[in-house]
DRENBA-994244 format. One record per residue (C-alpha): x, y, z; residue number from 1; residue in three letters. Coordinates in steps of 0.001 Angstrom, whole numbers, plus 524288, in hexadecimal, padded with zeros to 5 digits. Layout:
<nodes>
<node x="X" y="Y" z="Z" i="NUM" aa="ALA"/>
...
</nodes>
This chain:
<nodes>
<node x="7436C" y="6E873" z="186DF" i="1" aa="MET"/>
<node x="74160" y="6E7B0" z="17840" i="2" aa="THR"/>
<node x="733E8" y="6EC78" z="1742F" i="3" aa="ILE"/>
<node x="73049" y="6E5FC" z="1677B" i="4" aa="SER"/>
<node x="723A5" y="6E706" z="15FF9" i="5" aa="GLY"/>
<node x="71CCC" y="6EE5E" z="1552C" i="6" aa="SER"/>
<node x="72061" y="6FBAE" z="15AA9" i="7" aa="TRP"/>
<node x="72D68" y="6FB6C" z="15387" i="8" aa="GLN"/>
<node x="727FE" y="6F969" z="145EC" i="9" aa="ARG"/>
<node x="71D56" y="7036D" z="148CA" i="10" aa="THR"/>
<node x="72768" y="70D80" z="14CEA" i="11" aa="ALA"/>
<node x="72FEE" y="70A11" z="1415F" i="12" aa="ARG"/>
<node x="7249C" y="70BEC" z="13804" i="13" aa="GLY"/>
<node x="72205" y="7195B" z="13DBE" i="14" aa="ALA"/>
<node x="73061" y="71D08" z="13CC7" i="15" aa="GLY"/>
<node x="731F2" y="71D5E" z="14B88" i="16" aa="LEU"/>
<node x="73B67" y="71224" z="14DF6" i="17" aa="LEU"/>
<node x="74912" y="71726" z="150B9" i="18" aa="ALA"/>
<node x="754E8" y="70F6F" z="14BC8" i="19" aa="PRO"/>
<node x="75750" y="70A5D" z="15997" i="20" aa="ASP"/>
<node x="749A7" y="7048F" z="15A3A" i="21" aa="GLY"/>
<node x="74382" y="70EE3" z="162E8" i="22" aa="ARG"/>
<node x="737CA" y="71780" z="15FF6" i="23" aa="ILE"/>
<node x="73CAE" y="72444" z="15A64" i="24" aa="ALA"/>
<node x="73684" y="73143" z="15DAC" i="25" aa="SER"/>
<node x="72DB9" y="73648" z="152F0" i="26" aa="THR"/>
<node x="730CD" y="74316" z="14C2F" i="27" aa="ILE"/>
<node x="7236A" y="747C7" z="150C2" i="28" aa="PHE"/>
<node x="726F4" y="745B9" z="15EFD" i="29" aa="ALA"/>
<node x="7342B" y="74C1A" z="15CD7" i="30" aa="GLU"/>
<node x="72E6B" y="7580A" z="1561E" i="31" aa="MET"/>
<node x="72393" y="759A8" z="1602B" i="32" aa="SER"/>
<node x="72D86" y="75913" z="16B2F" i="33" aa="ALA"/>
<node x="735AE" y="76328" z="163FE" i="34" aa="LEU"/>
<node x="729DD" y="76C14" z="16297" i="35" aa="ALA"/>
<node x="72710" y="76AE9" z="17110" i="36" aa="GLN"/>
<node x="73502" y="76D5E" z="17552" i="37" aa="SER"/>
<node x="736F0" y="77929" z="16C66" i="38" aa="THR"/>
<node x="7294C" y="77F00" z="16CC4" i="39" aa="GLY"/>
<node x="72878" y="77DD5" z="15DEC" i="40" aa="ALA"/>
<node x="71B6D" y="77D1C" z="156E5" i="41" aa="ILE"/>
<node x="718AA" y="76EB5" z="15493" i="42" aa="ASN"/>
<node x="71416" y="76CBE" z="14698" i="43" aa="LEU"/>
<node x="71978" y="75EF7" z="14677" i="44" aa="GLY"/>
<node x="70DCA" y="7577C" z="14BCA" i="45" aa="GLN"/>
<node x="700DD" y="756EE" z="144B1" i="46" aa="GLY"/>
<node x="6F6A5" y="759D5" z="14EE7" i="47" aa="PHE"/>
<node x="6EE3D" y="76612" z="1503B" i="48" aa="PRO"/>
<node x="6EFAC" y="76F9D" z="15B6F" i="49" aa="ASP"/>
<node x="6E14D" y="773BC" z="15B03" i="50" aa="GLU"/>
<node x="6D51F" y="76C92" z="15FA0" i="51" aa="ASP"/>
<node x="6CB08" y="76739" z="1565F" i="52" aa="GLY"/>
<node x="6BCFE" y="76BDE" z="1546F" i="53" aa="PRO"/>
<node x="6B541" y="76F10" z="160AB" i="54" aa="ALA"/>
<node x="6AA00" y="76645" z="15C84" i="55" aa="GLU"/>
<node x="6B2F8" y="75A74" z="15CB3" i="56" aa="VAL"/>
<node x="6B978" y="75DD8" z="169A2" i="57" aa="LEU"/>
<node x="6AC52" y="7607A" z="17015" i="58" aa="ASP"/>
<node x="6A70F" y="7537E" z="16B31" i="59" aa="ALA"/>
<node x="6B26A" y="74C62" z="171C1" i="60" aa="ALA"/>
<node x="6AFD3" y="75363" z="17E8F" i="61" aa="ARG"/>
<node x="6A16A" y="74FD0" z="17DD8" i="62" aa="ARG"/>
<node x="6A4B5" y="741A0" z="17B1E" i="63" aa="ALA"/>
<node x="6AD9F" y="740F0" z="186FE" i="64" aa="ILE"/>
<node x="6A356" y="7476D" z="18F8F" i="65" aa="ALA"/>
<node x="698F5" y="73E25" z="18A46" i="66" aa="ASP"/>
<node x="6A0EA" y="73246" z="18E38" i="67" aa="GLY"/>
<node x="6A638" y="72E0F" z="180FD" i="68" aa="VAL"/>
<node x="6B29C" y="72940" z="18782" i="69" aa="ASN"/>
<node x="6B273" y="71A75" z="18636" i="70" aa="GLN"/>
<node x="6B5EA" y="7113C" z="17B1F" i="71" aa="TYR"/>
<node x="6AF69" y="714DE" z="16E4D" i="72" aa="PRO"/>
<node x="6ABE8" y="70A2F" z="16478" i="73" aa="PRO"/>
<node x="6B7A9" y="70399" z="15E52" i="74" aa="GLY"/>
<node x="6B515" y="7095A" z="150E7" i="75" aa="THR"/>
<node x="6B1F0" y="716F5" z="15629" i="76" aa="GLY"/>
<node x="6A551" y="71D2F" z="15AF5" i="77" aa="ILE"/>
<node x="69A25" y="71CD3" z="15109" i="78" aa="PRO"/>
<node x="69915" y="72BBC" z="150C7" i="79" aa="ALA"/>
<node x="6A72C" y="72D49" z="14C5E" i="80" aa="LEU"/>
<node x="6A69B" y="72234" z="14282" i="81" aa="ARG"/>
<node x="69A50" y="72838" z="13CB5" i="82" aa="SER"/>
<node x="6A0B7" y="735A7" z="13C60" i="83" aa="ALA"/>
<node x="6AC76" y="72FF2" z="1352C" i="84" aa="ILE"/>
<node x="6A35A" y="729AE" z="12B3F" i="85" aa="ALA"/>
<node x="69C16" y="7369C" z="1295D" i="86" aa="ARG"/>
<node x="6A921" y="73D8B" z="127CE" i="87" aa="HIS"/>
<node x="6AD80" y="7344D" z="11D06" i="88" aa="GLN"/>
<node x="6A0BA" y="73643" z="1159D" i="89" aa="LYS"/>
<node x="6A02F" y="744FC" z="117BD" i="90" aa="ARG"/>
<node x="6ADFA" y="74808" z="11350" i="91" aa="PHE"/>
<node x="6B10E" y="73CFF" z="109D3" i="92" aa="TYR"/>
<node x="6A455" y="73688" z="105C0" i="93" aa="GLY"/>
<node x="6A83C" y="7298A" z="10BE0" i="94" aa="LEU"/>
<node x="69D4A" y="7210F" z="11147" i="95" aa="ILE"/>
<node x="6A25B" y="71A77" z="11DA5" i="96" aa="VAL"/>
<node x="69BA3" y="710E2" z="126D2" i="97" aa="ASP"/>
<node x="69EB4" y="71630" z="1347C" i="98" aa="PRO"/>
<node x="69C7E" y="708E8" z="13ACF" i="99" aa="ASP"/>
<node x="6A50D" y="700A3" z="131DD" i="100" aa="ARG"/>
<node x="6AE8A" y="709B0" z="12AD7" i="101" aa="GLU"/>
<node x="6B35F" y="71311" z="1357C" i="102" aa="VAL"/>
<node x="6BCEF" y="71066" z="14087" i="103" aa="LEU"/>
<node x="6C09F" y="71AAB" z="14AB8" i="104" aa="VAL"/>
<node x="6CEC8" y="71A09" z="14F4A" i="105" aa="THR"/>
<node x="6D86A" y="7207B" z="15890" i="106" aa="ALA"/>
<node x="6DC77" y="72AA2" z="14EA5" i="107" aa="GLY"/>
<node x="6E0ED" y="7280C" z="140D2" i="108" aa="ALA"/>
<node x="6ED3B" y="7219D" z="1461B" i="109" aa="THR"/>
<node x="6E5AF" y="7163E" z="14BEE" i="110" aa="GLU"/>
<node x="6DDC2" y="71516" z="13F6F" i="111" aa="ALA"/>
<node x="6EA8C" y="71418" z="137F4" i="112" aa="LEU"/>
<node x="6F056" y="70A72" z="141A4" i="113" aa="ALA"/>
<node x="6E464" y="701A9" z="141AA" i="114" aa="ALA"/>
<node x="6E35B" y="70211" z="132CA" i="115" aa="SER"/>
<node x="6F1A2" y="6FEDE" z="1305C" i="116" aa="ILE"/>
<node x="6F22F" y="6F437" z="13ABB" i="117" aa="LEU"/>
<node x="6E59C" y="6EE47" z="13580" i="118" aa="ALA"/>
<node x="6E8D8" y="6EEB3" z="12708" i="119" aa="LEU"/>
<node x="6F7A4" y="6ECC6" z="12665" i="120" aa="VAL"/>
<node x="6FE92" y="6DFEF" z="12906" i="121" aa="ASP"/>
<node x="70CB8" y="6DBAD" z="12971" i="122" aa="ASP"/>
<node x="7139E" y="6E014" z="11D0C" i="123" aa="GLY"/>
<node x="70840" y="6E795" z="11715" i="124" aa="ASP"/>
<node x="70C46" y="6F446" z="110A8" i="125" aa="GLU"/>
<node x="70641" y="70139" z="1148C" i="126" aa="VAL"/>
<node x="70840" y="70CBA" z="10B6D" i="127" aa="VAL"/>
<node x="7085D" y="71AAA" z="11097" i="128" aa="THR"/>
<node x="70C88" y="727B4" z="10B5E" i="129" aa="LEU"/>
<node x="7196F" y="72D29" z="11048" i="130" aa="GLU"/>
<node x="71B19" y="73575" z="11889" i="131" aa="PRO"/>
<node x="71191" y="72E35" z="1215E" i="132" aa="PHE"/>
<node x="70B66" y="7304F" z="12EAA" i="133" aa="TYR"/>
<node x="7146A" y="7293B" z="13802" i="134" aa="ASP"/>
<node x="709E5" y="72047" z="13DA7" i="135" aa="ALA"/>
<node x="708A0" y="7197C" z="1307D" i="136" aa="TYR"/>
<node x="7163A" y="713BD" z="130D2" i="137" aa="GLY"/>
<node x="714D0" y="70EF4" z="13EC5" i="138" aa="GLY"/>
<node x="7078C" y="708B4" z="13C78" i="139" aa="LEU"/>
<node x="70BA5" y="701FB" z="12FE9" i="140" aa="ILE"/>
<node x="7175D" y="6FC15" z="136CF" i="141" aa="SER"/>
<node x="70F0D" y="6F818" z="1427A" i="142" aa="LEU"/>
<node x="70665" y="6F088" z="13901" i="143" aa="ALA"/>
<node x="712B9" y="6EA5F" z="13313" i="144" aa="ARG"/>
<node x="70FAF" y="6F0F9" z="1263C" i="145" aa="GLY"/>
<node x="71970" y="6F613" z="11C4F" i="146" aa="VAL"/>
<node x="7191A" y="704CC" z="11AA6" i="147" aa="HIS"/>
<node x="71A59" y="709A0" z="10C9A" i="148" aa="LYS"/>
<node x="719E0" y="7180A" z="10923" i="149" aa="THR"/>
<node x="71745" y="720E7" z="0FD9A" i="150" aa="VAL"/>
<node x="71E47" y="72E09" z="0FECD" i="151" aa="PRO"/>
<node x="7170E" y="73AE1" z="0FDE4" i="152" aa="LEU"/>
<node x="71E26" y="7438A" z="0F437" i="153" aa="ARG"/>
<node x="7203F" y="75220" z="0F573" i="154" aa="ARG"/>
<node x="71BD4" y="75C92" z="0F360" i="155" aa="PRO"/>
<node x="70DB3" y="75862" z="0F588" i="156" aa="ASP"/>
<node x="7107E" y="74B91" z="0FCB8" i="157" aa="PHE"/>
<node x="70929" y="7428A" z="0F393" i="158" aa="GLN"/>
<node x="70CC2" y="7345E" z="0F083" i="159" aa="PRO"/>
<node x="711A6" y="73059" z="0E31C" i="160" aa="ASP"/>
<node x="707A9" y="72741" z="0DCF1" i="161" aa="HIS"/>
<node x="711EB" y="71E4A" z="0D726" i="162" aa="ASP"/>
<node x="717F7" y="71C98" z="0E49C" i="163" aa="GLU"/>
<node x="70AA3" y="71945" z="0EA33" i="164" aa="LEU"/>
<node x="708CA" y="70EE0" z="0DFD4" i="165" aa="ARG"/>
<node x="71641" y="70954" z="0E2AD" i="166" aa="ARG"/>
<node x="714B9" y="708AB" z="0F185" i="167" aa="VAL"/>
<node x="706E4" y="7032B" z="0F242" i="168" aa="VAL"/>
<node x="707B8" y="6F4C1" z="0EEAC" i="169" aa="THR"/>
<node x="700E8" y="6E7DF" z="0F151" i="170" aa="ASP"/>
<node x="7083E" y="6E79F" z="0FE56" i="171" aa="ARG"/>
<node x="7014B" y="6F414" z="102A8" i="172" aa="THR"/>
<node x="6F6EE" y="6F15A" z="10CDE" i="173" aa="ARG"/>
<node x="6F3BB" y="6FF60" z="110D6" i="174" aa="VAL"/>
<node x="6F573" y="70C95" z="10A4F" i="175" aa="ILE"/>
<node x="6F5A4" y="71622" z="115AF" i="176" aa="LEU"/>
<node x="6F2D1" y="72431" z="111CE" i="177" aa="LEU"/>
<node x="6F34E" y="730AA" z="119C5" i="178" aa="ASN"/>
<node x="6EB9F" y="73AF0" z="11249" i="179" aa="ASN"/>
<node x="6EC42" y="7466F" z="114F7" i="180" aa="PRO"/>
<node x="6FA3A" y="74301" z="1181D" i="181" aa="HIS"/>
<node x="7022A" y="744BF" z="12480" i="182" aa="ASN"/>
<node x="70CF5" y="74987" z="12468" i="183" aa="PRO"/>
<node x="70D11" y="7500C" z="116F9" i="184" aa="THR"/>
<node x="6FF64" y="755F1" z="116BB" i="185" aa="GLY"/>
<node x="6FD2B" y="750DD" z="108F6" i="186" aa="SER"/>
<node x="6EFEE" y="74C92" z="103D0" i="187" aa="VAL"/>
<node x="6F014" y="74149" z="0FA34" i="188" aa="LEU"/>
<node x="6EA32" y="74389" z="0ECD3" i="189" aa="SER"/>
<node x="6DE27" y="73C42" z="0E85C" i="190" aa="ARG"/>
<node x="6E65B" y="735D1" z="0DDBC" i="191" aa="GLU"/>
<node x="6EFAE" y="7305F" z="0E7FA" i="192" aa="THR"/>
<node x="6E488" y="72B4F" z="0F059" i="193" aa="LEU"/>
<node x="6DE46" y="724CA" z="0E48A" i="194" aa="GLU"/>
<node x="6EB28" y="71E38" z="0E14A" i="195" aa="LEU"/>
<node x="6EC21" y="7190D" z="0EF2F" i="196" aa="ILE"/>
<node x="6DE8B" y="71326" z="0EE18" i="197" aa="VAL"/>
<node x="6E259" y="70D17" z="0E111" i="198" aa="GLU"/>
<node x="6EEAD" y="70732" z="0E6EE" i="199" aa="LEU"/>
<node x="6E738" y="70209" z="0F2BF" i="200" aa="ALA"/>
<node x="6DE0E" y="6FAB8" z="0E9A6" i="201" aa="HIS"/>
<node x="6E916" y="6F5D2" z="0E124" i="202" aa="GLU"/>
<node x="6F0BD" y="6F068" z="0ECAE" i="203" aa="HIS"/>
<node x="6E564" y="6ED31" z="0F5E7" i="204" aa="ASP"/>
<node x="6E9E4" y="6F6D1" z="1004D" i="205" aa="ALA"/>
<node x="6E20E" y="6FDD5" z="10AD3" i="206" aa="ILE"/>
<node x="6E2B4" y="70CA8" z="10B82" i="207" aa="ILE"/>
<node x="6E38B" y="7128C" z="11928" i="208" aa="VAL"/>
<node x="6E207" y="7214D" z="1190F" i="209" aa="THR"/>
<node x="6E5E2" y="72A8F" z="12404" i="210" aa="ASP"/>
<node x="6DD4B" y="7366C" z="1216E" i="211" aa="GLU"/>
<node x="6DE13" y="73D9C" z="12E73" i="212" aa="VAL"/>
<node x="6E057" y="74AAD" z="12794" i="213" aa="TYR"/>
<node x="6D471" y="748E0" z="11EBF" i="214" aa="GLU"/>
<node x="6CE55" y="755F5" z="1229E" i="215" aa="HIS"/>
<node x="6DB21" y="75D6B" z="12278" i="216" aa="LEU"/>
<node x="6DD6E" y="75F3D" z="113F4" i="217" aa="THR"/>
<node x="6DEEB" y="76C6A" z="10D80" i="218" aa="PHE"/>
<node x="6DE38" y="76EB2" z="0FED7" i="219" aa="GLU"/>
<node x="6D814" y="76190" z="0FBAB" i="220" aa="GLN"/>
<node x="6CDED" y="75890" z="101CB" i="221" aa="PRO"/>
<node x="6D171" y="74BC5" z="10849" i="222" aa="HIS"/>
<node x="6CEE2" y="73F86" z="10031" i="223" aa="ILE"/>
<node x="6CD01" y="73348" z="10877" i="224" aa="PRO"/>
<node x="6D237" y="72742" z="1018A" i="225" aa="VAL"/>
<node x="6C5B0" y="71FF5" z="104DE" i="226" aa="ALA"/>
<node x="6BDEF" y="7290C" z="0FBE4" i="227" aa="THR"/>
<node x="6C56E" y="724AA" z="0EFC3" i="228" aa="LEU"/>
<node x="6BFF3" y="71A1B" z="0E6D4" i="229" aa="PRO"/>
<node x="6C3AE" y="70C80" z="0EB59" i="230" aa="GLY"/>
<node x="6C9C3" y="71115" z="0F826" i="231" aa="ALA"/>
<node x="6BF15" y="70F91" z="10249" i="232" aa="ARG"/>
<node x="6BFC5" y="700BE" z="103D7" i="233" aa="GLU"/>
<node x="6CE7C" y="7008A" z="10671" i="234" aa="ARG"/>
<node x="6D097" y="70D3B" z="10E06" i="235" aa="THR"/>
<node x="6D1AA" y="70FD7" z="11C9E" i="236" aa="VAL"/>
<node x="6CF7D" y="71E67" z="11EF2" i="237" aa="THR"/>
<node x="6D54B" y="723B7" z="12B95" i="238" aa="ILE"/>
<node x="6D305" y="7310A" z="1319A" i="239" aa="SER"/>
<node x="6D1E9" y="73775" z="13EE8" i="240" aa="SER"/>
<node x="6CC8B" y="742F8" z="14666" i="241" aa="ALA"/>
<node x="6D971" y="74838" z="14B6C" i="242" aa="GLY"/>
<node x="6DD8E" y="750A3" z="13FEA" i="243" aa="LYS"/>
<node x="6D005" y="7552F" z="13BBA" i="244" aa="THR"/>
<node x="6CB4C" y="7592B" z="1493F" i="245" aa="PHE"/>
<node x="6D85B" y="75C6B" z="14FE3" i="246" aa="SER"/>
<node x="6D670" y="7513F" z="15985" i="247" aa="THR"/>
<node x="6E2B8" y="7494B" z="15736" i="248" aa="THR"/>
<node x="6E31F" y="744FB" z="1656C" i="249" aa="GLY"/>
<node x="6D5A5" y="73EC9" z="164FA" i="250" aa="TRP"/>
<node x="6DA45" y="73403" z="15BC8" i="251" aa="LYS"/>
<node x="6CD67" y="73188" z="154CE" i="252" aa="ILE"/>
<node x="6CF96" y="72B76" z="1477D" i="253" aa="GLY"/>
<node x="6C843" y="72267" z="13E6A" i="254" aa="TRP"/>
<node x="6C8FF" y="71A0F" z="13270" i="255" aa="LEU"/>
<node x="6BEF8" y="71765" z="127E1" i="256" aa="VAL"/>
<node x="6BF60" y="70B78" z="11F16" i="257" aa="SER"/>
<node x="6B7C8" y="6FF8B" z="11AA5" i="258" aa="THR"/>
<node x="6B187" y="6F6DC" z="12505" i="259" aa="PRO"/>
<node x="6BB7E" y="6EC31" z="12219" i="260" aa="GLU"/>
<node x="6C742" y="6F50F" z="123DE" i="261" aa="LEU"/>
<node x="6C187" y="6FB9C" z="12FFB" i="262" aa="VAL"/>
<node x="6BF38" y="6EE3A" z="1361A" i="263" aa="THR"/>
<node x="6CD3A" y="6EA06" z="13354" i="264" aa="ALA"/>
<node x="6D2D6" y="6F68B" z="1390C" i="265" aa="ILE"/>
<node x="6C9DA" y="6F606" z="144E7" i="266" aa="LEU"/>
<node x="6CF52" y="6E891" z="14803" i="267" aa="ALA"/>
<node x="6DC43" y="6EF61" z="14AD7" i="268" aa="VAL"/>
<node x="6D76A" y="6FC96" z="14FB8" i="269" aa="LYS"/>
<node x="6CF81" y="6F698" z="15ADA" i="270" aa="GLN"/>
<node x="6DC39" y="6F1B7" z="160E0" i="271" aa="PHE"/>
<node x="6E32E" y="6FECB" z="15FDF" i="272" aa="LEU"/>
<node x="6DBB2" y="7095D" z="1673C" i="273" aa="THR"/>
<node x="6CEAA" y="7021A" z="16691" i="274" aa="TYR"/>
<node x="6C759" y="70F19" z="1683C" i="275" aa="VAL"/>
<node x="6CAAB" y="71D36" z="16B5D" i="276" aa="ASN"/>
<node x="6C5F1" y="72B1C" z="16D76" i="277" aa="GLY"/>
<node x="6B7DE" y="72898" z="171C6" i="278" aa="ALA"/>
<node x="6B40C" y="736DD" z="17486" i="279" aa="PRO"/>
<node x="6BB8B" y="73BDF" z="168BF" i="280" aa="PHE"/>
<node x="6B47B" y="73335" z="15EF8" i="281" aa="GLN"/>
<node x="6A743" y="73A4E" z="15FF0" i="282" aa="PRO"/>
<node x="6AE95" y="7473E" z="15F74" i="283" aa="ALA"/>
<node x="6B507" y="743B5" z="15292" i="284" aa="ILE"/>
<node x="6A7CD" y="73F67" z="14D65" i="285" aa="ALA"/>
<node x="6A35B" y="74D62" z="14FE0" i="286" aa="VAL"/>
<node x="6AF68" y="75282" z="148F1" i="287" aa="GLY"/>
<node x="6AD55" y="74A68" z="13CB9" i="288" aa="LEU"/>
<node x="69FBF" y="7504F" z="13B52" i="289" aa="ASP"/>
<node x="6A47D" y="75E6D" z="13C21" i="290" aa="LEU"/>
<node x="6A097" y="766E0" z="1307A" i="291" aa="PRO"/>
<node x="6A8AF" y="76820" z="12421" i="292" aa="ASP"/>
<node x="6AD1E" y="775A1" z="12883" i="293" aa="SER"/>
<node x="6B526" y="76F78" z="13369" i="294" aa="PHE"/>
<node x="6BC83" y="7663D" z="12A67" i="295" aa="PHE"/>
<node x="6BEB0" y="770E6" z="12046" i="296" aa="GLU"/>
<node x="6C33A" y="77A2F" z="12AE1" i="297" aa="GLY"/>
<node x="6CDAC" y="77166" z="130B0" i="298" aa="ILE"/>
<node x="6D3D0" y="76F48" z="12352" i="299" aa="ALA"/>
<node x="6D34B" y="77DD3" z="1200D" i="300" aa="ARG"/>
<node x="6D96E" y="7818C" z="12D1A" i="301" aa="THR"/>
<node x="6E424" y="7777C" z="12BB1" i="302" aa="LEU"/>
<node x="6E72A" y="77BDF" z="11DD9" i="303" aa="GLN"/>
<node x="6E961" y="789BA" z="122CE" i="304" aa="ALA"/>
<node x="6F296" y="7845A" z="12D21" i="305" aa="LYS"/>
<node x="6F9D8" y="77CA7" z="122AA" i="306" aa="ARG"/>
<node x="6FBE4" y="78903" z="11AD1" i="307" aa="ASP"/>
<node x="70033" y="790D0" z="126C4" i="308" aa="LEU"/>
<node x="70AC7" y="78730" z="12AB0" i="309" aa="LEU"/>
<node x="70EFE" y="784DE" z="11C9E" i="310" aa="SER"/>
<node x="71172" y="79362" z="11AB4" i="311" aa="GLN"/>
<node x="71A6C" y="7939C" z="12687" i="312" aa="GLY"/>
<node x="721DD" y="787C6" z="12184" i="313" aa="LEU"/>
<node x="7238E" y="78DDA" z="1140C" i="314" aa="VAL"/>
<node x="728AD" y="79A73" z="11A26" i="315" aa="LYS"/>
<node x="7324C" y="7924C" z="121F5" i="316" aa="ALA"/>
<node x="737C0" y="78CD2" z="11537" i="317" aa="GLY"/>
<node x="7318B" y="77F50" z="114F8" i="318" aa="PHE"/>
<node x="72BEE" y="7798C" z="10894" i="319" aa="ALA"/>
<node x="71E0C" y="77658" z="10CD0" i="320" aa="VAL"/>
<node x="71434" y="76C60" z="107BA" i="321" aa="SER"/>
<node x="705C1" y="76F99" z="1064C" i="322" aa="ARG"/>
<node x="6FE70" y="76507" z="10DCE" i="323" aa="PRO"/>
<node x="6F0E6" y="76192" z="108FA" i="324" aa="GLY"/>
<node x="6EC71" y="75D50" z="1167A" i="325" aa="GLY"/>
<node x="6F000" y="758D6" z="12452" i="326" aa="THR"/>
<node x="6F6F1" y="76088" z="12EEF" i="327" aa="TYR"/>
<node x="7045A" y="760C3" z="1288A" i="328" aa="PHE"/>
<node x="70D07" y="7684C" z="11F49" i="329" aa="VAL"/>
<node x="71A21" y="76349" z="11A5B" i="330" aa="VAL"/>
<node x="7257B" y="76CBC" z="11949" i="331" aa="ALA"/>
<node x="7325B" y="76A10" z="1126E" i="332" aa="ASP"/>
<node x="73E1B" y="76EDC" z="11A1E" i="333" aa="ALA"/>
<node x="747BF" y="76CEF" z="10EDB" i="334" aa="ALA"/>
<node x="746DA" y="77B3C" z="10A63" i="335" aa="PRO"/>
<node x="74B6A" y="77EFC" z="11802" i="336" aa="LEU"/>
<node x="75762" y="7766A" z="116AC" i="337" aa="GLY"/>
<node x="75248" y="76B0A" z="11EBE" i="338" aa="TYR"/>
<node x="75334" y="75E0F" z="117A5" i="339" aa="ALA"/>
<node x="74F35" y="75720" z="12432" i="340" aa="ASP"/>
<node x="7422A" y="75BAC" z="129AE" i="341" aa="ALA"/>
<node x="74481" y="75461" z="1366E" i="342" aa="ALA"/>
<node x="75014" y="75D43" z="13916" i="343" aa="THR"/>
<node x="747F0" y="7694B" z="13625" i="344" aa="LEU"/>
<node x="73CD8" y="76491" z="13EE1" i="345" aa="CYS"/>
<node x="7463D" y="76332" z="14A44" i="346" aa="ARG"/>
<node x="74B8C" y="770F0" z="147E4" i="347" aa="GLU"/>
<node x="73EEE" y="777E4" z="14446" i="348" aa="LEU"/>
<node x="739DD" y="779DD" z="15240" i="349" aa="PRO"/>
<node x="745DB" y="78212" z="1554C" i="350" aa="ALA"/>
<node x="7462C" y="788AF" z="14807" i="351" aa="LEU"/>
<node x="737C4" y="78C03" z="14681" i="352" aa="ALA"/>
<node x="7308C" y="7870B" z="15284" i="353" aa="GLY"/>
<node x="728C5" y="77D2A" z="14A78" i="354" aa="VAL"/>
<node x="7289C" y="76E4B" z="14A36" i="355" aa="VAL"/>
<node x="725FF" y="765AD" z="13E57" i="356" aa="GLY"/>
<node x="7282D" y="7574D" z="13B34" i="357" aa="VAL"/>
<node x="730BD" y="751D4" z="13047" i="358" aa="PRO"/>
<node x="72960" y="74A25" z="125E9" i="359" aa="ILE"/>
<node x="73427" y="73FE5" z="12696" i="360" aa="SER"/>
<node x="72D83" y="73B43" z="1332A" i="361" aa="ALA"/>
<node x="72270" y="73625" z="12AA3" i="362" aa="PHE"/>
<node x="72A5A" y="72E02" z="12107" i="363" aa="VAL"/>
<node x="73264" y="721A4" z="120F4" i="364" aa="HIS"/>
<node x="740AA" y="72420" z="123C2" i="365" aa="GLU"/>
<node x="744EF" y="71FDC" z="11630" i="366" aa="GLU"/>
<node x="73C44" y="72A61" z="1100F" i="367" aa="HIS"/>
<node x="73F07" y="73559" z="119B7" i="368" aa="ALA"/>
<node x="74872" y="73C39" z="1107B" i="369" aa="HIS"/>
<node x="73D4A" y="73EF6" z="10700" i="370" aa="ASP"/>
<node x="7368E" y="74753" z="11146" i="371" aa="TYR"/>
<node x="74260" y="74B93" z="11940" i="372" aa="ALA"/>
<node x="74081" y="75A4E" z="11866" i="373" aa="SER"/>
<node x="731C8" y="75A99" z="11ACA" i="374" aa="LEU"/>
<node x="72B03" y="75F16" z="1274C" i="375" aa="VAL"/>
<node x="71CC9" y="75D4A" z="12B61" i="376" aa="ARG"/>
<node x="71643" y="76887" z="1327B" i="377" aa="PHE"/>
<node x="70894" y="767C5" z="13881" i="378" aa="ALA"/>
<node x="6FF5E" y="77349" z="136AD" i="379" aa="PHE"/>
<node x="6F41D" y="76E0F" z="13F18" i="380" aa="CYS"/>
<node x="6F6E1" y="77844" z="14990" i="381" aa="LYS"/>
<node x="6F09B" y="784E2" z="14E2A" i="382" aa="LYS"/>
<node x="6F1F2" y="7900E" z="1448E" i="383" aa="THR"/>
<node x="6F9C4" y="7987F" z="14DFA" i="384" aa="ASP"/>
<node x="70354" y="78D3A" z="15018" i="385" aa="VAL"/>
<node x="70520" y="78BB8" z="1416B" i="386" aa="LEU"/>
<node x="706D9" y="79A6D" z="13FD9" i="387" aa="GLU"/>
<node x="711DE" y="79A28" z="149C8" i="388" aa="ARG"/>
<node x="717F6" y="78E40" z="14364" i="389" aa="ALA"/>
<node x="71705" y="79467" z="135E2" i="390" aa="ALA"/>
<node x="71D3A" y="7A10C" z="13AAB" i="391" aa="ALA"/>
<node x="72846" y="799E5" z="14183" i="392" aa="GLN"/>
<node x="72ACD" y="79180" z="13584" i="393" aa="LEU"/>
<node x="72AA2" y="79D76" z="12CAA" i="394" aa="ALA"/>
<node x="7351C" y="7A3E6" z="1351A" i="395" aa="ARG"/>
<node x="73D05" y="79751" z="13471" i="396" aa="PHE"/>
</nodes>
């Protein structure tokens, strides 16, 4: 039987459609299986191996015990929406109406899916940075959009402003930003963000921002696009609890925007998951109200882990980037004689007992050669795990 439908263009957009028309295995699945079969330390996937703050975990247990186990309201429980609004004011000075401008979602991925499906129509162009989180390509294709990219240039993985001006046109419906950026760990400059706002006005585009690593920046503070002059009325800000509170499996995300944009996105979101995570929503509300010391502490701890892993990679002979945020560091394998990082990643478990992921997995095939020797490693792991990984890499 031939199975037709939108799955093929979705898989193609995500780079997962094999030449014979079947779904190809992702490099993430391949590397994780390799880590399991060899016993190598898996630094390929970006999820923590430590639990989040006790206050948040205890709040979830209390909610379950108190019977918060049925459908929550479609837009999210009032306590969480209010906590999100307080968070935006506390950290960024943004005044948000929790009843009209906040929508709780099944993680940032559903917020992205609902936003793209709601705002993009057949033939509309969506501009992202490249490399890009793989879900972007799949979702843009699912919405029948046209995916345009602006490359991030080494060594600091920033976009060229002239290229931004060339790619964003009157055909652009959405400018989709991931800042801080996965997989490169870069943090966009204020000048770049201001240019994006300028281009959105010039070409009447909507800015959708994926800011899930907002509290995981190091030498510089996070700048939400919505705080820039002229941005608020045309920006959808997306974030989630998973990265900040080490609760990636809870899938509690949210978006903040104007009432008009929230209403449009809700029209799609309500037919995706409808609602989710009833006992986890009040727990995340507790988390968002934790003191400043918590948010400062998670960034400081993660920065130390970045430096620990980076030192091991440098000793191994890699040329290493200095990420400004996220969970990830990019290492260039070219100095080790590997022009193809995918080859190195398949050999590294045997050579050093460590798993990484090639950056080429995050780019369109026609641009893969520009990033061919680069590897992404995740440092969101326990310190003793990173110490072992760094030592094994240094010996390699």
